[in-house]
C-alpha positions in Angstrom: 0.0 0.0 0.0 1.2 3.5 -0.8 2.4 5.1 2.5 1.2 8.4 4.0 3.3 11.3 5.2 1.1 13.8 7.1 2.0 17.4 6.6 1.6 19.4 9.9 2.3 22.9 8.6 -1.2 24.1 9.2 -1.2 23.2 12.8 1.6 25.7 13.1 -0.4 28.1 11.0 -3.1 28.1 13.6 -0.5 28.7 16.3 1.1 31.6 14.5 -2.3 33.2 13.8 -2.3 34.4 17.5 1.5 34.1 18.1 0.6 31.5 20.7 2.3 28.5 22.1 -0.4 26.1 20.9 -1.5 24.1 19.1 1.8 22.3 19.1 2.9 20.8 15.7 5.0 18.2 17.5 1.9 16.9 19.3 0.1 16.7 16.0 3.0 14.7 14.6 2.9 12.2 17.5 -0.9 11.8 17.1 -0.5 11.2 13.4 2.1 8.5 14.0 -0.1 6.9 16.6 -2.9 6.8 14.1 -0.7 4.9 11.6 1.0 7.6 9.5 4.2 6.4 7.9 6.0 9.8 8.1 5.7 13.5 9.0 6.2 16.3 6.6 6.7 20.0 7.2 7.9 23.1 5.3 10.6 25.4 6.7 9.9 28.6 4.8 12.4 31.5 4.5 9.9 33.7 6.3 9.2 31.1 9.0 5.5 31.8 8.7 4.6 28.6 10.4 7.2 26.0 11.1 10.2 27.3 13.1 13.7 25.9 13.9 12.5 24.8 17.4 9.8 22.7 15.8 12.3 20.9 13.6 14.7 20.3 16.5 11.9 18.6 18.6 10.5 16.8 15.6 13.9 15.3 14.8 14.1 14.0 18.4 10.6 12.7 18.6 9.4 11.4 15.2 9.7 7.6 15.1 8.8 7.0 11.5 10.5 9.4 9.0 10.8 13.2 8.9 10.5 14.9 5.5 11.3 18.7 5.5 10.3 20.8 2.5 12.8 23.5 1.7 13.9 26.1 -0.9 17.5 26.4 -1.9 18.1 29.5 0.3 21.4 29.1 2.1 20.1 29.8 5.6 17.4 27.2 5.2 19.9 24.7 3.9 22.1 25.3 6.9 19.3 24.6 9.3 18.3 21.4 7.6 21.8 20.1 7.3 22.2 20.6 11.0 18.8 18.9 11.8 19.4 16.1 9.3 15.9 14.9 8.5 15.4 11.6 6.7 14.3 13.4 3.5 14.7 17.0 2.2 12.2 17.9 -0.5 13.2 20.9 -2.6 10.2 23.0 -3.5 9.7 26.4 -5.2 8.9 29.2 -2.9 7.6 32.8 -3.3 7.2 35.2 -0.4 3.7 36.3 -1.4 2.2 32.8 -2.1 -0.4 31.3 0.2 0.8 27.8 -0.5 3.3 26.2 -2.9 2.2 27.2 -6.4 3.3 24.7 -9.1 6.3 22.5 -9.3 10.0 23.3 -9.2 11.7 24.1 -12.5 14.8 21.9 -12.6 15.7 23.3 -16.0 15.8 27.0 -14.8 17.3 26.3 -11.4 19.9 23.6 -12.2 22.9 25.2 -10.5 21.1 26.0 -7.2 19.5 22.6 -7.0 22.7 20.8 -7.8 24.5 22.7 -5.0 21.7 21.9 -2.6 21.8 18.2 -3.6 25.5 18.0 -3.0 25.4 19.6 0.4 22.5 17.6 1.6 23.9 14.3 0.3 27.1 14.9 2.2 24.9 14.7 5.4 23.3 11.5 4.1 19.9 13.2 3.7 17.8 11.8 0.9 16.9 14.5 -1.6 13.7 14.8 -3.5 12.3 17.5 -5.7 8.7 18.6 -6.0 7.9 18.9 -9.7 4.9 19.1 -12.0 4.1 15.9 -14.0 6.3 17.0 -16.8 8.6 14.6 -18.7 11.2 17.3 -19.4 11.5 18.1 -15.7 11.8 14.5 -14.7 14.6 13.9 -17.2 16.4 17.1 -16.1 16.1 16.0 -12.4 17.6 12.6 -13.3 20.4 14.2 -15.3 21.7 16.2 -12.3 21.6 13.2 -10.0 18.2 13.5 -8.3 16.9 10.0 -7.5 13.6 10.8 -5.9 10.7 13.0 -7.0 7.3 14.2 -5.7 4.8 14.7 -8.4 2.5 17.7 -8.0 -1.1 16.6 -8.1 -2.8 20.0 -8.0 -4.1 20.1 -11.5 -5.6 16.6 -11.2 -7.3 17.6 -7.9 -8.6 20.9 -9.2 -10.0 19.6 -12.5 -13.6 20.7 -13.0 -15.0 17.8 -14.9 -14.4 14.1 -15.5 -12.7 14.6 -18.9 -10.3 17.2 -17.5 -9.5 15.0 -14.5 -8.9 12.0 -16.7 -6.5 13.9 -18.8 -4.6 15.1 -15.8 -4.5 11.6 -14.4 -3.0 10.3 -17.6 -0.4 13.0 -17.5 0.6 11.8 -14.0 0.7 8.2 -15.2 3.0 9.1 -18.0 5.3 10.9 -15.6 5.3 8.0 -13.2 6.2 5.6 -16.0 9.1 7.8 -17.1 10.4 8.1 -13.5 10.1 4.3 -13.1 12.2 3.7 -16.2 14.8 6.0 -14.7 14.7 4.0 -11.5 13.6 7.0 -9.4 11.7 6.8 -6.1 8.3 8.4 -6.7 6.0 10.2 -4.3 3.0 12.5 -5.0 1.1 15.2 -3.2 -0.6 18.7 -3.1 -4.3 19.4 -2.9 -5.2 15.7 -2.3 -8.2 15.1 -0.2 -10.4 12.2 1.0 -12.2 12.1 -2.4 -9.4 12.7 -4.8 -6.7 10.5 -3.2 -8.0 7.1 -4.2 -7.0 6.9 -7.8 -3.6 8.5 -7.1 -3.0 6.0 -4.2 -3.8 3.2 -6.6 -0.8 3.9 -8.9 1.4 1.0 -8.0 4.7 2.8 -8.6 4.1 5.5 -6.0 5.8 4.9 -2.7 4.3 7.6 -0.6 1.8 10.5 -0.5 2.3 13.8 1.3 -1.0 15.2 2.5 -1.6 18.1 4.9 -4.4 20.6 4.5 -7.3 18.2 4.1 -6.2 16.1 7.1 -5.7 19.1 9.4 -9.1 20.6 8.2 -10.8 17.3 9.0 -8.9 17.0 12.3 -10.4 20.3 13.5 -13.8 18.6 13.5 -13.1 15.0 14.4 -9.6 15.0 15.9 -6.2 14.2 14.5 -6.1 10.5 15.0 -9.5 9.9 13.3 -8.6 12.2 10.5 -5.4 10.3 9.8 -7.0 6.9 10.0 -9.8 8.0 7.6 -7.1 9.1 5.1 -5.3 5.8 5.5 -8.6 4.0 4.7 -9.1 6.2 1.6 -5.6 5.3 0.4 -6.1 1.6 1.2 -9.2 1.2 -0.8 -8.3 3.5 -3.7 -9.0 2.4 -7.2 -7.5 3.6 -10.5 -9.4 6.3 -12.4 -11.3 4.8 -15.3 
């Protein structure tokens, strides 16, 4: 079964809305693991709008599964992550004014910065992944510079307005997965996935893991973290390919 990494950024978003000491992202991570999550994901942004260094330090000490930290190629962020040494560092695009990550990383346009980050992180034995759109050119470019793991952006599939559009986006993802598989890359997926859209993506056999945050945290506000995570695991378990 495709594994689930729970993104806890939006727990920190609620905390920072009032500059409070709660809710605690680390507690959310522990509850996610208790509910069966296979890993914890968070994003250390340059502006530290939600996750902070303290969060990472405690997460590194307490996460029992795996810790995936999303980062840009900014030098100060790289320095923090190299010191914390998570299991995975996923390089993502980042703009100061965006609400959330918008689109995948362009390997073609940022080759030098990504290569430098890859080399630095690899020296610390941190597995490096890149968050990219389902684009064959980007996958080939990632492989060319030595990237061996990718996360495919599922936003366009999730936001498709009708069945035909969603089917086209799904086929684009499948084509990208097949290409990455040929290149012997580890393949994850994520962004905008929810309890209804996750099934067909989870049913793609080559995918090793999904990174899901907002929909789980939104559900957790109503039913609690453990139940929200368990329900997502069930949606993943019983997912079927899109016809």
